[in-house]
C-alpha positions in Angstrom: -5.8 26.1 -3.6 -4.9 24.3 -0.4 -4.9 27.3 2.0 -7.5 25.9 4.4 -7.7 22.2 5.3 -10.5 20.6 7.3 -9.8 17.3 9.1 -13.0 15.8 10.7 -12.0 13.4 13.5 -13.5 11.0 15.9 -11.9 9.1 18.8 -11.1 6.0 16.7 -7.6 5.0 15.6 -8.9 4.8 12.0 -9.6 8.5 11.9 -6.3 9.4 13.6 -4.5 7.7 10.7 -5.3 10.6 8.5 -3.3 13.1 10.6 0.1 12.4 9.0 -1.4 13.5 5.7 -2.7 16.7 7.1 0.7 17.4 8.7 2.6 16.8 5.5 0.3 18.9 3.4 0.1 21.8 6.0 3.8 21.9 6.4 4.6 21.8 2.7 1.8 24.1 1.5 1.7 26.4 4.6 -2.0 25.6 5.0 -4.2 26.4 7.9 -5.6 23.3 9.6 -8.9 22.8 11.4 -9.5 19.6 13.4 -13.2 19.2 13.7 -15.2 16.9 16.0 -19.0 16.6 15.6 -20.6 15.7 18.9 -23.9 14.0 18.3 -26.9 14.7 20.6 -26.6 11.6 22.7 -23.0 12.4 23.7 -23.4 16.1 24.4 -22.6 15.5 28.1 -19.1 14.5 27.0 -18.6 17.8 25.1 -15.8 19.1 27.4 -14.0 15.7 27.2 -14.0 16.0 23.4 -12.8 19.6 23.5 -9.9 18.6 25.7 -9.1 15.6 23.5 -9.1 17.5 20.3 -7.1 20.4 21.8 -4.3 17.9 22.7 -4.4 16.4 19.2 -4.1 19.9 17.7 -1.0 20.6 19.8 0.5 17.3 18.7 -0.2 18.0 15.0 1.4 21.4 15.2 4.5 19.9 16.9 4.8 17.3 14.2 4.6 19.9 11.5 7.3 22.0 13.1 9.5 18.9 13.5 9.0 17.8 9.9 9.5 21.3 8.4 12.0 23.1 10.6 13.4 25.3 7.8 10.1 26.7 6.4 7.3 29.0 7.3 5.6 25.9 8.8 7.0 27.0 12.1 4.1 29.5 12.3 1.4 27.2 10.8 -2.1 27.5 12.3 -3.7 24.4 13.8 -7.0 24.8 15.7 -9.6 22.5 17.1 -13.3 22.9 16.9 -16.0 20.9 18.6 -19.7 21.3 17.5 -22.9 19.4 18.0 -25.2 17.9 15.4 -25.1 15.2 12.7 -21.6 14.6 11.3 -22.3 14.9 7.6 -24.4 18.0 8.0 -22.1 19.8 10.3 -18.9 19.0 8.3 -20.6 20.3 5.2 -21.9 23.4 6.9 -18.5 24.2 8.5 -16.6 23.6 5.2 -18.9 26.0 3.2 -19.1 28.7 5.9 -15.4 28.8 6.4 -14.4 28.5 2.7 -12.4 25.3 3.2 -10.2 24.2 0.3 -9.7 20.6 1.1 -11.4 18.1 3.4 -9.5 15.0 4.5 -11.6 12.1 5.5 -11.0 8.5 6.6 -12.7 7.3 3.4 -12.5 3.5 3.5 -12.4 1.1 6.3 -11.5 -2.6 6.6 -15.1 -3.9 7.2 -18.2 -3.6 5.0 -20.0 -1.7 7.8 -17.1 0.9 8.1 -16.9 1.3 4.3 -20.7 2.0 4.2 -20.7 4.4 7.1 -17.7 6.4 5.9 -18.8 6.2 2.3 -22.2 7.8 3.3 -20.5 10.7 5.1 -18.0 11.3 2.2 -20.9 11.1 -0.3 -23.0 13.6 1.5 -20.2 16.0 2.2 -19.1 15.9 -1.5 -22.7 16.4 -2.7 -23.3 19.3 -0.4 -20.0 21.2 -0.6 -18.4 20.2 -3.9 -15.1 20.6 -2.1 -12.1 18.4 -3.0 -11.9 15.4 -0.7 -8.8 13.4 0.2 -10.0 10.0 1.2 -7.5 7.9 3.2 -7.9 4.1 3.6 -7.2 2.2 6.8 -3.9 0.9 5.6 -0.9 2.7 7.2 2.3 3.4 5.4 5.7 2.7 6.9 7.0 6.3 7.1 3.9 8.3 8.3 5.8 11.6 8.8 7.9 11.4 5.7 7.4 13.4 2.4 7.5 10.0 0.7 4.0 9.6 1.9 2.7 11.5 -1.1 5.7 11.5 -3.4 4.2 9.7 -6.4 0.9 10.9 -7.9 -1.1 9.1 -10.5 -3.5 11.2 -12.6 -5.8 9.1 -14.9 -7.0 11.3 -17.8 -9.6 10.6 -20.5 -8.6 13.2 -23.1 -11.2 15.8 -21.9 -9.9 19.4 -21.9 -12.4 20.2 -19.1 -11.0 17.5 -16.9 -7.4 18.5 -17.5 -8.1 22.2 -16.8 -9.5 21.3 -13.4 -7.3 18.5 -12.3 -3.8 19.6 -13.4 -3.6 22.7 -11.2 -4.5 20.6 -8.1 -2.0 17.9 -8.9 0.9 20.2 -10.0 0.7 22.3 -6.9 1.2 19.1 -4.8 4.0 18.0 -7.1 5.8 21.3 -6.8 5.5 21.6 -3.0 6.0 18.0 -2.2 8.7 17.3 -4.8 6.5 14.5 -6.1 6.6 12.6 -9.3 3.5 12.8 -11.5 2.3 10.0 -13.8 -0.2 11.0 -16.5 -2.2 7.9 -17.3 -4.5 7.2 -20.2 -6.3 4.0 -20.8 -7.8 3.1 -24.2 -10.5 0.5 -24.5 -10.1 -1.9 -27.4 -13.8 -1.7 -28.3 -16.7 0.6 -28.8 -20.5 0.4 -28.5 -22.5 1.1 -31.6 -26.3 1.7 -31.4 -28.4 0.3 -34.2 -32.1 0.6 -34.6 -32.6 -2.8 -32.8 -29.7 -3.1 -30.3 -26.3 -2.0 -29.1 -23.4 -3.8 -30.6 -19.9 -4.1 -29.3 -17.3 -3.6 -32.0 -13.6 -4.2 -31.4 -11.0 -1.9 -32.9 -8.5 -3.3 -35.3 -4.8 -3.3 -34.4 -4.2 -0.5 -36.8 -6.9 1.6 -35.2 -5.6 0.9 -31.7 -2.0 1.8 -32.8 -3.2 5.1 -34.2 -5.3 5.9 -31.1 -2.3 5.1 -28.9 0.0 7.3 -30.9 -2.4 10.2 -30.7 -2.9 9.7 -27.0 0.8 9.7 -26.4 1.2 12.8 -28.5 -1.4 14.6 -26.4 0.2 13.6 -23.1 3.6 14.6 -24.4 2.2 18.1 -25.1 0.9 18.3 -21.5 4.2 17.1 -20.2 6.1 19.8 -22.1 3.7 22.5 -20.8 4.4 21.3 -17.3 8.2 21.2 -17.7 8.5 24.8 -16.4 7.2 23.6 -13.0 10.4 21.6 -12.6 8.3 18.7 -11.4 9.1 15.2 -12.7 6.2 14.4 -15.1 5.9 11.5 -17.4 3.1 9.5 -18.9 1.9 6.1 -20.0 -0.8 4.9 -22.3 -2.2 1.4 -22.0 -4.9 -0.6 -23.7 -7.2 -2.6 -21.4 -10.8 -3.9 -21.3 -11.3 -2.9 -17.7 -10.0 0.6 -16.9 -10.7 0.4 -13.2 -8.7 -2.8 -12.8 -5.9 -1.4 -14.9 -5.7 1.8 -12.8 -5.6 -0.2 -9.6 -3.0 -2.6 -10.9 -0.8 0.2 -12.3 -1.0 2.1 -9.0 0.2 -1.0 -7.2 2.9 -1.8 -9.7 4.4 1.7 -9.5 3.9 2.1 -5.7 1.7 5.1 -6.3 1.1 7.1 -3.1 -1.9 9.2 -4.3 -4.6 8.7 -6.9 -6.1 12.0 -8.3 -9.6 11.3 -9.8 -12.1 13.6 -11.3 -15.8 13.2 -10.5 -19.1 15.1 -10.6 -20.8 16.8 -7.7 -24.5 17.0 -8.7 -25.3 13.3 -8.2 -23.0 12.5 -5.4 -20.1 10.1 -5.3 -22.1 7.0 -4.8 -25.0 7.6 -7.2 -23.0 9.2 -9.9 -20.2 6.7 -9.8 -22.4 3.6 -9.4 -20.8 1.1 -11.7 -18.3 3.6 -13.0 -14.5 3.5 -13.2 -14.0 5.9 -10.3 -16.2 4.0 -7.9 -14.6 0.7 -8.7 -11.2 2.2 -8.2 -12.3 3.5 -4.8 -13.5 0.0 -3.9 -10.4 -1.9 -5.0 -7.4 0.3 -4.1 -6.0 1.0 -0.7 -4.2 4.1 -1.9 -5.2 7.6 -0.8 -7.6 9.2 -3.3 -8.0 12.9 -4.1 -11.5 13.5 -5.5 -12.0 16.8 -7.3 -15.3 18.1 -8.8 -15.2 18.6 -12.6 -18.2 20.6 -14.0 -20.1 19.2 -16.9 
């Protein structure tokens, strides 16, 4: 599931901030890592410089993996560097598909609006084209960049869909087992529903009795999932909350519990930006500085 990891880089410090995540994942999951630099046409005359730079980074990454996982198979982990020419989003996508990449790690959100837009465009196009899981890293560094604590608490928002659970749980639980991470299954219930009439759409709030019943049922369902996952020996628990704004509640909960990774389901066919426009997932991406794992869930 995480056998091949692709890490597109440029020469900015922002992109280099994603390397600790690649090192931890590769060392814990015994993954093969490819560092990729896409040299655009106007800078082709610097091709050798980029090759030298990326080669040095690959050596450094491999050294960090060995230092962080001295007692595992990580001592023989594969880290290679590849420099190609072309347009970044197109070449990243082409390389990921051609080489059957399992996970792409991208610097997904920057501090400025311009950086957010540029990186969002690349992530959107890569996700549309490949459908590969993306790990999007913000520009905010964590205090222990080479510690397993970097990803030791995972928040998985669920909506009760069996399809979503079937896709997301394997990805999350493999991380939990290999990283010894805590997993929080999170369900948010909205206190109202929309009812369409012949003339308009009306918003009807649930009664307290209805909400209590819905919460009990949601907790029962999450407890069933927790029991099924008990054999993995991962620490799994759950929480159900009632909130008007699910995106705000997810972001607040992640901050309250010091969550280190948000695992969110999305769709491929319309792209991250267009599909999620105005949706919970897009708003979470806009408001949180936590790393986000985006995984395609088929319709």
